[in-house]
C-alpha positions in Angstrom: -27.6 -27.6 -5.7 -24.0 -25.3 -6.9 -21.1 -25.3 -4.8 -22.2 -21.8 -3.2 -25.5 -22.7 -2.4 -23.9 -25.4 -0.9 -21.5 -22.6 1.0 -24.5 -20.7 2.4 -26.5 -23.5 3.5 -23.9 -25.4 5.5 -22.6 -22.2 7.1 -24.0 -20.1 10.1 -24.2 -16.8 7.8 -26.7 -14.9 8.9 -30.8 -14.4 6.5 -29.8 -11.0 5.1 -26.2 -12.9 4.1 -27.8 -15.9 2.6 -30.0 -14.0 0.4 -27.9 -11.9 -0.8 -25.6 -14.8 -1.8 -28.8 -16.2 -3.6 -28.9 -12.9 -5.6 -25.5 -12.5 -6.1 -25.6 -16.2 -7.5 -28.1 -15.5 -9.7 -26.6 -12.5 -11.2 -23.3 -14.1 -11.6 -24.9 -17.0 -13.6 -27.0 -14.7 -15.9 -23.5 -12.6 -16.6 -22.0 -16.6 -17.7 -24.7 -16.9 -19.7 -24.6 -13.7 -21.4 -20.7 -14.2 -21.8 -20.8 -17.7 -23.2 -23.6 -15.7 -25.4 -21.3 -13.3 -26.6 -18.6 -15.8 -27.5 -15.8 -14.7 -25.2 -13.8 -16.0 -22.9 -11.7 -15.3 -20.0 -9.0 -13.7 -21.3 -10.6 -13.1 -24.6 -11.5 -9.7 -26.4 -14.6 -9.0 -23.3 -13.7 -5.7 -21.8 -14.8 -7.4 -18.3 -11.5 -7.6 -16.6 -12.5 -11.1 -14.2 -15.1 -13.7 -14.3 -18.0 -12.6 -12.3 -17.8 -15.4 -9.9 -14.7 -14.8 -8.3 -15.5 -11.2 -7.5 -18.4 -13.0 -5.9 -16.7 -14.9 -3.8 -14.4 -11.8 -2.8 -17.6 -9.9 -2.2 -18.9 -13.1 0.3 -15.8 -13.7 1.8 -14.2 -10.3 2.7 -17.0 -8.2 2.2 -16.9 -6.2 6.4 -20.7 -5.6 7.4 -21.1 -1.8 8.4 -20.1 -0.5 11.9 -22.0 1.8 13.6 -19.9 4.4 15.7 -20.3 4.2 19.1 -22.5 6.8 21.0 -20.7 9.2 22.8 -21.9 11.1 26.1 -20.8 15.1 26.6 -18.3 14.2 28.7 -16.9 11.7 26.6 -16.6 13.6 23.2 -14.9 15.9 24.9 -12.3 13.4 26.7 -11.8 12.3 22.6 -11.1 15.7 21.3 -9.4 16.5 24.1 -7.0 13.3 23.4 -7.2 14.7 19.5 -5.5 17.9 20.2 -2.8 16.6 22.1 -1.9 14.1 19.6 -2.2 16.7 17.1 -0.1 18.8 19.1 2.4 16.2 20.2 2.9 15.6 15.9 3.5 18.9 15.0 6.0 18.9 17.4 7.5 15.9 16.1 7.3 17.5 12.5 8.9 20.5 13.5 12.0 18.4 15.8 12.2 16.0 12.5 12.3 19.5 9.8 15.1 21.7 12.4 17.3 18.1 12.3 16.7 18.1 8.6 17.7 21.8 8.4 20.9 21.4 10.4 22.5 18.4 8.3 21.5 20.5 5.6 23.4 23.7 6.7 26.5 21.2 7.4 26.4 20.2 4.4 26.4 23.4 2.7 29.0 24.6 5.2 31.1 21.2 4.1 30.9 22.2 0.0 31.9 26.0 1.0 35.0 24.6 2.3 35.5 22.3 0.2 35.2 24.9 -2.4 37.6 27.4 -0.6 39.7 24.0 -0.3 40.1 23.0 -4.0 38.4 23.7 -6.5 38.7 20.1 -8.6 38.0 17.8 -5.9 34.4 20.0 -5.3 33.3 19.9 -9.3 33.8 16.2 -8.7 31.8 15.8 -5.4 29.5 17.5 -7.3 29.2 15.7 -10.2 27.2 12.5 -10.9 27.9 9.4 -12.3 26.5 8.7 -15.5 25.7 4.6 -15.1 25.0 3.6 -11.4 26.6 -0.1 -10.8 24.2 -1.7 -9.2 26.6 -3.8 -6.3 28.1 -0.4 -5.9 25.8 1.9 -5.3 22.5 0.9 -5.4 23.0 -2.6 -3.1 20.1 -3.8 -0.2 21.6 -4.3 2.6 21.2 -7.7 4.2 21.8 -9.9 7.1 24.3 -12.3 5.8 27.0 -12.0 3.5 26.3 -13.0 -0.7 27.8 -17.1 -0.8 29.7 -15.8 -4.5 31.0 -12.3 -3.9 31.4 -9.9 -6.9 33.8 -9.3 -9.1 34.0 -5.5 -9.7 36.5 -5.7 -12.4 34.6 -7.3 -15.0 
């Protein structure tokens, strides 16, 4: 008896799942025979991305049965739609709040740039210039909870 046969027989799977496992194991065996007959190996020139047995095991272990949506009465459906509308209105309000914050920040940045340009043209040009080669630790460093054990030498 194959390993999958023992798995199916010894577990508490439903009859339909056991029947599916039997059909799938036959299909996997046929695929393995075809692959062996064609002379290709796993990882060889075959167009198959993975072994059929692994695919079958993934389907058996991780495939969920389709759930039926609950049947709602008219009153429950009205409640459900009211909640969905309220949630949509809330999300629209949150989105508008975030948008206004972004616009305010952008306006403050524009005013700062205008003030810098009026104050000193050289500083304004320096602020607008992008650095050609970003250095990793100074400008792209990820925040951590602990300091590094070895200090980076910026002068190298």
